[in-house]
PADREN-686058 format. One record per residue (C-alpha): x, y, z; chain. Coordinates in Angstrom, 1 decimal. Each point is the difference from the previous one (the first is absolute). Example, Ala and Ser with C-alpha at 12.3 -4.5 7.8 and 13.67 -1.06 7.14 Angstrom:
% PADREN-686058
+--------+--------+--------+--------+
|      u |      v |      w | chaine |
+--------+--------+--------+--------+
|   12.3 |   -4.5 |    7.8 |      A |
|    1.4 |    3.4 |   -0.7 |      A |
+--------+--------+--------+--------+
***
This chain:
% PADREN-686058
+--------+--------+--------+--------+
|      u |      v |      w | chaine |
+--------+--------+--------+--------+
|   -0.6 |  -26.7 |   -0.6 |      A |
|    0.7 |    2.5 |    2.6 |      A |
|   -3.2 |    0.9 |    2.7 |      A |
|   -0.3 |    3.6 |    0.4 |      A |
|   -1.9 |    2.5 |    1.9 |      A |
|   -1.9 |    3.6 |   -0.8 |      A |
|   -0.3 |    1.7 |    3.2 |      A |
|   -1.9 |    3.1 |   -0.9 |      A |
|   -1.5 |   -2.5 |   -3.1 |      A |
|   -3.3 |    2.8 |   -0.3 |      A |
|    1.8 |    3.1 |   -0.4 |      A |
|    0.7 |    2.1 |   -3.1 |      A |
|    3.6 |   -1.2 |    0.6 |      A |
|   -0.6 |   -4.2 |    0.2 |      A |
|   -2.4 |    0.3 |   -2.4 |      A |
|    3.3 |    1.8 |   -2.5 |      A |
|    2.0 |   -2.8 |    1.3 |      A |
|   -2.5 |   -2.9 |   -0.8 |      A |
|    0.1 |    1.1 |   -3.3 |      A |
|    4.2 |    0.2 |   -0.4 |      A |
|    0.0 |   -3.1 |    2.4 |      A |
|   -2.6 |   -1.6 |   -2.8 |      A |
|    2.5 |    1.1 |   -2.8 |      A |
|    3.4 |   -1.4 |    1.2 |      A |
|    1.3 |   -2.9 |    0.1 |      A |
|   -1.1 |   -0.4 |    3.9 |      A |
|   -3.9 |   -1.0 |   -1.4 |      A |
|    0.0 |   -3.4 |    0.7 |      A |
|    0.4 |    0.7 |    3.7 |      A |
|   -2.9 |   -1.1 |    2.2 |      A |
|   -1.2 |    3.5 |    1.7 |      A |
|   -1.4 |    0.9 |    3.0 |      A |
|   -1.3 |    3.5 |    0.5 |      A |
|   -0.4 |    1.4 |    3.1 |      A |
|   -1.4 |    3.5 |    1.7 |      A |
|   -1.6 |    1.5 |    2.6 |      A |
|   -3.9 |   -0.3 |    1.4 |      A |
|   -2.5 |    2.3 |   -2.3 |      A |
|    2.2 |   -2.6 |   -3.4 |      A |
|   -0.3 |   -3.0 |    1.1 |      A |
|   -2.3 |   -2.5 |   -1.7 |      A |
|    0.5 |    1.9 |   -3.4 |      A |
|    0.3 |   -2.2 |   -3.3 |      A |
|    3.1 |    1.3 |   -1.3 |      A |
|    2.5 |   -1.6 |   -2.9 |      A |
|    3.5 |   -0.9 |   -0.4 |      A |
|    1.1 |   -0.7 |   -3.9 |      A |
|   -2.9 |   -3.1 |   -0.6 |      A |
|   -0.1 |   -0.7 |    3.6 |      A |
|   -3.4 |    0.7 |    1.9 |      A |
|    0.6 |    0.9 |    3.8 |      A |
|   -1.7 |    1.9 |    3.2 |      A |
|    1.6 |    2.6 |    1.7 |      A |
|    1.0 |   -2.0 |    3.1 |      A |
|    0.8 |    1.7 |    3.6 |      A |
|    3.6 |   -0.4 |    1.5 |      A |
|    0.5 |   -2.4 |    2.7 |      A |
|    2.8 |   -2.0 |    1.6 |      A |
|    1.0 |   -2.2 |   -1.8 |      A |
|   -1.0 |    2.5 |   -3.1 |      A |
|    3.4 |    0.3 |   -1.1 |      A |
|    0.9 |   -3.2 |   -0.3 |      A |
|    1.7 |   -2.0 |   -2.5 |      A |
|    0.1 |    2.9 |   -2.3 |      A |
|    2.6 |    1.1 |   -2.0 |      A |
|   -0.1 |    3.5 |   -0.4 |      A |
|   -2.7 |    2.9 |    1.4 |      A |
|   -0.7 |    2.9 |   -1.2 |      A |
|   -0.8 |    2.8 |    2.2 |      A |
|   -2.6 |    2.4 |   -1.6 |      A |
|   -2.5 |    1.1 |    2.3 |      A |
|    0.0 |    2.9 |    2.7 |      A |
|    3.3 |    0.7 |    1.7 |      A |
|   -1.3 |   -1.7 |    3.0 |      A |
|   -1.4 |   -2.3 |   -1.4 |      A |
|    3.5 |   -1.4 |   -0.4 |      A |
|    2.1 |    1.3 |    2.6 |      A |
|   -2.3 |   -2.8 |    2.2 |      A |
|    0.5 |   -2.4 |   -1.8 |      A |
|    2.9 |   -0.4 |   -2.1 |      A |
|    2.2 |   -0.9 |    2.7 |      A |
|   -2.6 |   -3.3 |   -0.2 |      A |
|    0.8 |   -0.2 |   -3.4 |      A |
|    4.3 |   -0.2 |    0.5 |      A |
|   -0.7 |   -2.5 |    3.1 |      A |
|   -2.2 |   -2.1 |   -2.5 |      A |
|    3.0 |   -0.2 |   -2.5 |      A |
|   -1.8 |    1.8 |   -2.9 |      A |
|    2.2 |    3.3 |   -1.7 |      A |
|   -1.6 |    3.0 |    0.5 |      A |
|   -1.1 |    2.6 |   -2.3 |      A |
|   -0.9 |    3.4 |    1.2 |      A |
|   -2.4 |    2.4 |   -2.6 |      A |
|   -1.3 |    1.7 |    3.2 |      A |
|    2.5 |    2.6 |    0.8 |      A |
|    0.4 |   -1.7 |    3.7 |      A |
|    3.4 |   -1.7 |   -0.4 |      A |
|    2.6 |    1.9 |   -1.4 |      A |
|    1.4 |    1.5 |    3.1 |      A |
|    0.3 |   -3.1 |    1.3 |      A |
|    3.5 |   -1.1 |    0.8 |      A |
|    1.3 |   -2.7 |   -1.9 |      A |
|   -2.7 |    0.4 |   -3.0 |      A |
|    0.7 |    0.7 |   -3.7 |      A |
|   -1.4 |    2.4 |   -2.5 |      A |
|    0.9 |   -1.4 |   -3.2 |      A |
|   -1.3 |    0.6 |   -4.0 |      A |
|    2.0 |   -3.0 |   -2.3 |      A |
|   -0.9 |    2.7 |   -2.8 |      A |
|    2.8 |    2.3 |    1.6 |      A |
|    3.3 |   -1.1 |   -1.0 |      A |
|    1.7 |    1.4 |    2.6 |      A |
|   -2.1 |   -1.0 |    2.7 |      A |
|    2.9 |   -2.3 |    2.2 |      A |
|   -2.6 |   -0.4 |    3.1 |      A |
|    0.4 |   -4.0 |   -0.6 |      A |
|   -2.4 |   -2.4 |    2.3 |      A |
|    1.6 |   -3.2 |    1.9 |      A |
|   -2.1 |   -2.5 |    2.1 |      A |
|    0.2 |    3.1 |    2.9 |      A |
|   -1.8 |    2.0 |   -1.6 |      A |
|   -2.5 |    1.0 |    2.5 |      A |
|   -2.3 |    0.8 |   -3.1 |      A |
|    0.1 |    2.1 |   -3.2 |      A |
|   -1.6 |    3.5 |   -0.9 |      A |
|   -1.0 |    0.7 |   -3.5 |      A |
|    1.2 |    3.6 |   -1.6 |      A |
|   -2.8 |    2.2 |    0.5 |      A |
|   -1.2 |    0.3 |   -3.8 |      A |
|    0.9 |    3.9 |   -0.1 |      A |
|    3.3 |   -0.9 |    1.0 |      A |
|    0.7 |   -2.4 |   -2.3 |      A |
|   -1.3 |    1.7 |   -2.7 |      A |
|    2.0 |    3.1 |    0.3 |      A |
|    3.2 |   -2.8 |    1.1 |      A |
|   -0.9 |   -1.1 |   -3.7 |      A |
|    1.0 |    3.4 |   -1.6 |      A |
|    2.2 |    0.7 |    2.3 |      A |
|    2.2 |   -2.7 |   -0.8 |      A |
|   -0.9 |    0.7 |   -3.5 |      A |
|    1.0 |    3.2 |   -0.2 |      A |
|    3.5 |   -0.7 |    2.1 |      A |
|    1.6 |   -2.7 |   -2.7 |      A |
|   -1.0 |    3.5 |   -2.9 |      A |
|    2.1 |    2.3 |    2.5 |      A |
|    0.6 |    0.3 |    3.6 |      A |
|   -2.9 |    2.5 |    1.7 |      A |
|    0.9 |    2.7 |    1.7 |      A |
|   -3.3 |    1.1 |    2.1 |      A |
|   -3.7 |   -1.6 |   -0.9 |      A |
|   -3.7 |    1.3 |    1.4 |      A |
|   -2.7 |   -1.6 |   -0.6 |      A |
|   -3.7 |    1.4 |    1.1 |      A |
|   -2.1 |   -3.8 |    0.6 |      A |
|   -3.9 |    0.2 |    0.1 |      A |
|   -2.0 |   -2.6 |    0.8 |      A |
|   -3.3 |   -1.5 |   -0.5 |      A |
|   -2.9 |   -1.3 |    2.8 |      A |
|    0.8 |   -3.5 |   -0.7 |      A |
|    3.4 |    0.6 |    2.3 |      A |
|   -1.8 |    0.0 |    2.7 |      A |
|   -2.6 |   -2.8 |   -0.9 |      A |
|   -3.4 |   -0.3 |   -0.9 |      A |
|   -1.2 |    2.1 |    2.8 |      A |
|    1.9 |    3.1 |   -1.8 |      A |
|   -1.4 |   -0.7 |   -2.9 |      A |
|   -3.7 |    0.1 |    1.7 |      A |
|    0.3 |    3.2 |    1.3 |      A |
|    1.4 |    1.8 |   -3.2 |      A |
|   -2.7 |   -1.9 |   -1.8 |      A |
|   -2.6 |    1.9 |    3.4 |      A |
|    1.5 |    2.8 |    0.0 |      A |
|   -0.8 |    0.7 |   -3.9 |      A |
|   -3.1 |   -0.7 |   -0.2 |      A |
|   -1.3 |    2.0 |    3.0 |      A |
|    2.7 |    3.0 |   -1.6 |      A |
|   -2.4 |   -0.6 |   -3.1 |      A |
|   -3.5 |    0.2 |    2.0 |      A |
|    1.1 |    2.2 |    3.1 |      A |
|   -0.3 |   -2.0 |    2.4 |      A |
|    2.9 |   -0.7 |    3.3 |      A |
|    3.0 |   -1.8 |   -0.9 |      A |
|    1.2 |   -3.0 |    1.7 |      A |
|    3.6 |    0.4 |    1.8 |      A |
|    0.5 |   -2.8 |    1.8 |      A |
|    3.2 |   -1.8 |   -2.2 |      A |
|    1.4 |    4.0 |   -1.4 |      A |
|   -1.4 |    2.4 |    3.2 |      A |
|    0.2 |    2.6 |   -3.2 |      A |
|   -1.3 |    0.4 |   -3.8 |      A |
|    1.6 |   -2.2 |   -2.4 |      A |
|   -2.3 |    0.5 |   -2.9 |      A |
|    0.5 |    3.0 |   -2.8 |      A |
|    2.6 |   -0.2 |    2.4 |      A |
|    4.2 |    0.0 |    0.1 |      A |
|    1.7 |   -0.8 |    3.5 |      A |
|    3.4 |    0.6 |    1.8 |      A |
|   -1.6 |   -0.9 |    3.5 |      A |
|   -3.2 |   -1.7 |    1.7 |      A |
|   -1.9 |    0.8 |    2.5 |      A |
|    1.6 |   -0.8 |    3.7 |      A |
|   -3.1 |   -2.5 |    0.2 |      A |
|    0.7 |   -1.8 |   -3.4 |      A |
|    0.4 |   -3.5 |    0.6 |      A |
|    2.1 |    0.1 |   -3.2 |      A |
|    3.3 |    1.2 |    0.6 |      A |
|    2.1 |    1.8 |   -2.9 |      A |
|    3.3 |    0.4 |    1.8 |      A |
|   -0.3 |   -4.0 |    1.1 |      A |
|    0.2 |   -0.6 |   -3.6 |      A |
|    2.3 |    2.7 |   -1.2 |      A |
|    2.6 |   -1.7 |    2.6 |      A |
|   -0.5 |   -3.1 |   -0.6 |      A |
|    0.7 |    0.6 |   -3.8 |      A |
|    3.0 |    1.4 |    0.7 |      A |
|    1.2 |   -2.4 |    2.2 |      A |
|   -0.3 |   -2.5 |   -2.9 |      A |
|    1.7 |    2.3 |   -2.5 |      A |
|    3.0 |   -0.1 |    2.4 |      A |
|    0.1 |   -3.4 |    0.9 |      A |
|   -0.1 |   -1.5 |   -3.9 |      A |
|    2.7 |    2.9 |   -1.3 |      A |
|    1.9 |   -0.5 |    3.2 |      A |
|    1.0 |    3.3 |    0.2 |      A |
|    1.7 |   -0.1 |   -3.5 |      A |
|   -1.7 |    2.5 |   -1.4 |      A |
|   -0.4 |    3.9 |    0.6 |      A |
|   -3.1 |   -0.3 |    2.1 |      A |
|   -3.2 |    0.7 |   -1.5 |      A |
|   -1.7 |    2.9 |    1.5 |      A |
|   -3.5 |   -1.2 |    0.5 |      A |
|   -3.4 |    1.8 |    0.5 |      A |
|   -3.7 |   -1.9 |    0.0 |      A |
|   -3.4 |    1.8 |   -0.8 |      A |
|   -2.9 |   -1.7 |    0.1 |      A |
|   -2.2 |    0.4 |   -3.6 |      A |
|   -3.9 |   -0.2 |    0.4 |      A |
|    1.1 |   -3.0 |   -2.3 |      A |
|   -1.0 |   -3.9 |    0.8 |      A |
|    2.7 |   -1.6 |   -1.9 |      A |
|    3.0 |    0.0 |   -0.8 |      A |
|    4.0 |    1.8 |    1.3 |      A |
|    1.0 |    2.4 |   -3.1 |      A |
|    3.0 |    2.0 |    1.5 |      A |
|    1.9 |    3.4 |   -1.7 |      A |
|    3.5 |   -0.1 |   -0.1 |      A |
|    2.7 |    2.0 |   -0.4 |      A |
|    3.2 |   -0.9 |   -0.5 |      A |
|    3.9 |    1.3 |   -0.4 |      A |
|    2.8 |   -1.6 |   -1.2 |      A |
|    3.7 |    0.5 |    1.1 |      A |
|    0.4 |    0.0 |   -4.2 |      A |
|   -2.2 |    1.0 |   -3.0 |      A |
|   -0.8 |   -3.4 |   -1.5 |      A |
|   -1.9 |   -0.9 |   -4.0 |      A |
|   -3.8 |    0.4 |    0.5 |      A |
|    0.2 |   -3.5 |   -1.9 |      A |
|    2.8 |   -1.7 |    2.0 |      A |
|   -3.3 |    1.1 |    3.3 |      A |
|   -2.0 |   -1.4 |   -2.2 |      A |
|    1.3 |   -3.2 |   -0.5 |      A |
|    1.0 |   -0.1 |    4.0 |      A |
|   -3.8 |    0.4 |    0.8 |      A |
|   -1.2 |   -3.0 |   -2.2 |      A |
|   -0.2 |   -3.3 |    0.1 |      A |
|   -1.2 |   -2.3 |    3.1 |      A |
|   -2.6 |    1.0 |    1.8 |      A |
|    0.4 |    3.8 |   -1.2 |      A |
|   -1.9 |    1.2 |   -3.0 |      A |
|    1.0 |    3.5 |   -1.6 |      A |
|   -2.6 |    1.4 |   -1.2 |      A |
|    0.9 |    2.4 |   -3.1 |      A |
|   -3.4 |    1.0 |   -1.6 |      A |
|   -1.5 |    3.2 |    1.8 |      A |
|   -3.8 |   -1.6 |   -0.7 |      A |
|    1.2 |   -2.6 |    2.4 |      A |
|    1.5 |    1.3 |    3.2 |      A |
|    0.2 |   -1.9 |    2.6 |      A |
|   -3.1 |    0.5 |    2.6 |      A |
|   -1.4 |   -2.3 |    3.2 |      A |
|   -2.9 |   -0.8 |   -1.9 |      A |
|    3.2 |   -1.3 |   -3.4 |      A |
|    1.1 |   -1.9 |    2.5 |      A |
|   -2.8 |   -1.6 |    1.3 |      A |
|    0.9 |   -3.8 |   -0.4 |      A |
|    4.0 |    0.2 |   -1.8 |      A |
|    2.0 |   -2.2 |    1.4 |      A |
|    3.1 |    3.2 |   -1.0 |      A |
|    0.4 |    3.2 |    2.1 |      A |
|   -0.7 |    2.9 |   -3.1 |      A |
|    2.1 |    2.1 |   -0.9 |      A |
|    0.2 |    3.7 |   -1.7 |      A |
|    3.2 |    2.0 |   -0.3 |      A |
|    0.3 |    3.5 |   -0.5 |      A |
|    3.8 |    2.3 |    0.0 |      A |
|    0.4 |    2.8 |    1.1 |      A |
|   -1.2 |    2.9 |   -2.4 |      A |
|    2.0 |    3.0 |   -0.7 |      A |
|    3.7 |   -2.4 |   -1.0 |      A |
|    2.1 |    0.6 |   -2.4 |      A |
|    0.0 |   -3.3 |   -1.4 |      A |
|   -2.9 |   -1.3 |   -0.2 |      A |
|    1.1 |   -3.1 |   -1.0 |      A |
|    1.5 |   -0.7 |    4.0 |      A |
|   -0.3 |    0.9 |    3.3 |      A |
|    0.8 |    0.0 |    3.3 |      A |
|   -3.7 |    0.8 |    1.4 |      A |
|   -2.9 |   -2.1 |   -0.4 |      A |
|   -3.8 |   -0.5 |    1.2 |      A |
|   -1.2 |   -2.9 |    0.3 |      A |
|   -4.3 |   -0.7 |    0.3 |      A |
|    0.3 |   -3.5 |    0.7 |      A |
|   -3.5 |   -2.0 |    1.3 |      A |
|   -1.0 |   -3.6 |    1.5 |      A |
|   -3.0 |   -2.2 |    0.4 |      A |
|    1.4 |    0.3 |    4.5 |      A |
|   -1.9 |   -3.5 |    0.8 |      A |
|    1.5 |   -1.9 |   -3.0 |      A |
|    3.1 |    1.3 |    0.2 |      A |
|    0.2 |   -1.0 |    3.8 |      A |
|   -1.9 |   -3.2 |   -0.4 |      A |
|    2.8 |   -0.9 |   -3.0 |      A |
|    3.0 |    1.3 |    2.7 |      A |
|   -2.1 |   -3.2 |    2.7 |      A |
|    0.4 |   -2.6 |   -2.4 |      A |
|    3.8 |    0.8 |   -0.8 |      A |
|    0.8 |   -0.1 |    3.2 |      A |
|   -1.6 |   -3.2 |    0.1 |      A |
|    1.3 |   -1.7 |   -2.9 |      A |
|    3.6 |    1.5 |    1.4 |      A |
|   -0.5 |   -1.9 |    3.2 |      A |
|   -0.8 |   -3.0 |   -1.6 |      A |
|    3.7 |   -1.5 |    0.7 |      A |
|   -0.7 |    0.6 |    3.5 |      A |
|   -2.6 |   -2.9 |    0.6 |      A |
|    0.7 |   -3.6 |    0.4 |      A |
|   -0.4 |   -2.0 |   -3.4 |      A |
|   -2.9 |   -2.2 |   -1.0 |      A |
|   -3.8 |   -0.1 |    1.8 |      A |
|   -1.6 |    2.8 |    2.2 |      A |
|    1.1 |   -1.2 |    3.0 |      A |
+--------+--------+--------+--------+
***
């Protein structure tokens, strides 16, 4: 029996994490849900256990085996050392700790993930879901042939920035249709019916910070063993799901069938039919990353290629939560055996 705290339990990511934990071998744990004042007292559920969202106090993390931080970065920075002092294993999904000394970025699904936590690891950061999706695709392509160059455009949804961003996108859409003024508290820009590479000067949503975080996590997962993947993050006027347009050049021509085999298997779902093209809607609720392969048109030999386009889609919150649970499962080996401490 483990005891698990979820700090930021009322956030979109917190909700997804609770569902992922409920479907995992950790579902029998004793859960404590924590959040900031605005969410206190809310009735919530993890698996079959119904509980209330509580405030973080002086002894909140005592006897906790795992603490997941999935709320605001400020909440994580304020309390993560308190959780460490109490003996809890810390997993940060908030984006607040990946540049702290000794903190490891992890993704157990990536075979080349060489970062191994030990008893002296202060905290673990489950890799950002976009970095995980890109690393999965690149790792499989590397198995078919060395990659010479890869460039990706990532379309980010409003859910990347939390419930407030989703609400503002909805309100902007309604306001535009009724010819009213638009709210700009989160974005400071018109995101409804618009595709943006940057947000307003006063925006609380930071597109550049998310892009930089994905780059850091991708570099940590690949260990700089692969060519650098060029990345640009764009905000799309959608509520949920990551989509990627990826251009790849291989060192040598490879049979298309071999590429299709490489992009099939665990955690990747290769889509062959045009009618089932990957999309943010199609990926919602899916555990796998959806991939569509298109060789560069005009090749002399249509059965092999060294240049290809990939259209990829994934459920950003679900993939993130799944990776966090996988990290916790991997870290169980570091916890004392037996009953809750």
